[in-house]
C-alpha positions in Angstrom: 73.2 103.5 101.5 76.3 103.7 103.7 74.2 102.4 106.7 73.5 99.1 104.8 77.3 98.7 104.3 77.9 99.6 108.0 75.4 97.0 109.1 76.9 94.4 106.8 80.3 95.2 108.2 79.1 95.0 111.8 77.5 91.6 111.3 80.6 90.3 109.6 82.9 91.6 112.4 80.7 89.9 115.0 80.9 86.6 113.2 84.6 86.8 112.7 85.1 87.9 116.4 83.1 84.9 117.5 85.0 82.5 115.3 88.3 83.8 116.8 87.1 83.3 120.3 86.4 79.6 119.6 90.1 78.9 118.8 91.9 76.7 121.3 95.2 77.7 123.0 97.0 75.2 120.8 95.6 76.7 117.6 96.6 80.2 118.8 100.1 79.0 119.5 100.5 77.3 116.2 99.1 80.5 114.5 101.6 82.7 116.3 104.5 80.5 115.3 103.3 80.5 111.6 102.8 84.3 111.7 106.3 84.8 113.0 107.8 82.7 110.2 105.8 84.5 107.5 106.6 88.0 108.9 110.3 87.2 109.2 110.3 86.2 105.6 108.3 89.3 104.5 110.7 91.6 106.4 113.7 89.9 104.7 112.0 90.1 101.2 111.6 93.8 101.5 115.0 94.2 103.2 113.1 96.3 105.8 115.1 98.0 108.5 112.3 100.0 110.0 108.7 98.6 110.2 105.4 99.3 112.0 103.6 96.4 113.6 101.0 95.9 116.4 100.8 94.0 119.6 98.3 91.3 119.1 95.3 90.9 121.5 94.5 87.5 122.8 92.2 86.5 119.9 94.4 88.0 117.1 97.0 86.0 115.2 100.0 86.4 117.5 102.6 89.1 116.5 104.4 89.5 119.8 107.1 86.8 119.3 107.8 88.3 115.9 108.1 91.9 117.4 110.5 90.7 120.1 112.7 88.8 117.6 112.7 91.7 115.2 113.9 94.1 117.9 116.6 91.7 118.9 117.8 91.6 115.3 118.2 95.3 115.3 115.0 96.2 113.3 113.3 99.4 114.3 109.7 98.5 115.1 107.1 101.2 115.7 104.0 100.1 117.6 100.7 102.1 117.5 99.1 103.9 120.4 95.5 105.0 119.9 94.5 108.6 120.5 91.0 109.9 121.3 91.1 112.1 118.1 91.2 109.0 115.8 94.9 109.3 115.0 97.7 107.0 116.0 100.8 107.9 117.9 103.8 105.5 117.8 106.4 104.1 120.2 109.6 102.3 119.3 109.5 98.7 120.6 112.3 97.8 122.9 113.7 94.7 124.7 111.7 95.5 127.8 108.4 95.0 125.9 106.4 96.8 128.6 102.7 96.8 127.7 99.8 98.8 129.0 96.1 98.7 128.2 95.2 101.3 125.5 92.1 103.3 124.8 90.0 100.3 123.7 91.5 97.8 126.1 94.0 96.6 123.5 97.7 96.1 124.4 99.9 99.1 123.6 103.6 99.9 124.3 104.6 102.2 127.1 107.7 103.7 125.6 108.4 107.3 124.5 105.5 108.5 122.4 106.2 109.7 118.9 103.6 111.7 116.9 101.5 110.3 114.0 104.1 111.2 111.3 106.7 108.9 112.8 105.3 106.1 110.7 106.1 108.0 107.5 109.7 106.6 107.7 109.0 102.9 107.8 109.8 100.4 105.0 106.9 98.2 105.7 103.6 98.4 107.6 102.0 95.3 109.3 98.5 96.0 110.5 95.6 94.1 112.1 92.5 93.1 110.2 89.3 91.2 110.7 89.4 90.0 107.1 90.9 90.8 103.7 89.5 90.0 100.3 91.2 89.0 97.0 91.4 92.6 95.8 93.3 93.7 98.9 90.3 95.4 100.6 90.6 95.1 104.3 87.9 94.9 107.0 89.2 96.4 110.2 87.4 96.5 113.6 85.5 99.6 112.9 87.4 102.5 114.4 89.2 103.6 111.2 92.6 104.2 112.7 94.6 102.4 110.1 92.5 103.6 107.2 93.1 107.2 108.3 96.8 106.6 108.8 97.3 104.9 105.4 95.1 107.5 103.6 97.1 110.4 105.0 100.6 109.1 104.2 102.4 110.9 101.4 104.6 107.9 100.5 102.9 104.8 101.8 105.1 101.7 102.1 103.8 98.2 101.4 101.0 97.4 103.9 100.3 93.8 104.9 97.3 92.8 107.1 97.6 89.9 109.5 94.6 87.5 109.6 93.9 83.8 110.1 93.7 81.7 106.9 89.9 81.5 107.0 89.6 85.3 107.0 90.7 85.8 103.4 87.2 86.2 101.8 86.0 86.5 98.2 84.7 90.1 98.7 84.1 92.6 101.4 81.7 95.5 101.8 83.5 98.7 101.0 83.1 102.4 101.9 84.8 105.4 100.5 87.4 105.8 103.3 88.4 102.1 103.2 92.1 101.7 102.2 93.3 98.6 100.4 96.4 96.7 101.6 99.3 95.4 99.5 98.9 91.9 100.9 97.9 89.6 103.7 99.9 87.4 106.0 98.3 84.3 107.6 99.9 81.6 109.7 100.6 79.5 106.5 101.2 82.0 103.7 101.8 85.5 102.5 99.8 86.8 99.6 100.5 90.0 97.6 97.2 91.3 96.4 97.3 94.9 95.2 100.8 95.8 94.2 99.9 99.4 93.2 99.2 101.8 96.1 97.6 105.2 95.5 
């Protein structure tokens, strides 16, 4: 049965990836600006002093301006670094903003590497997603890094996924290891979907 779900997810990811690649530079810039406003408001709403975020790849809704501005405001921002064993290390974002290519060709920070448990101290997690549904179920890109991280945390803070507006779907295929998110942030709005975390 799991293979049917996996195939459904794979097909959906391919469609979403293709849709993202069709966006113009102007649409991407507008999205990044909207994401920054929404994330700034979210951080303020939670009075978050320490957060985790990610460095957006070209086709993702842009988070880099938000990260830079948050660091300049004195917020501690942890950025993920992928490991071959399926776990995430973290690095504290700094003013330099030096970026290298990570394990899967995605942008990652080059600062001092902190272990996987560093994220346990954040007030808010902001993570990538291919899509999110109305129940808070998130479709990632298939490597399971964030599901593993969220699933292993003793005290998980609110987790918000970043997507484009068109990527909030009615329902998503779900497997046992999939972890729901608290809410979703798009360029035009922030929705809280599943206030209770397990």
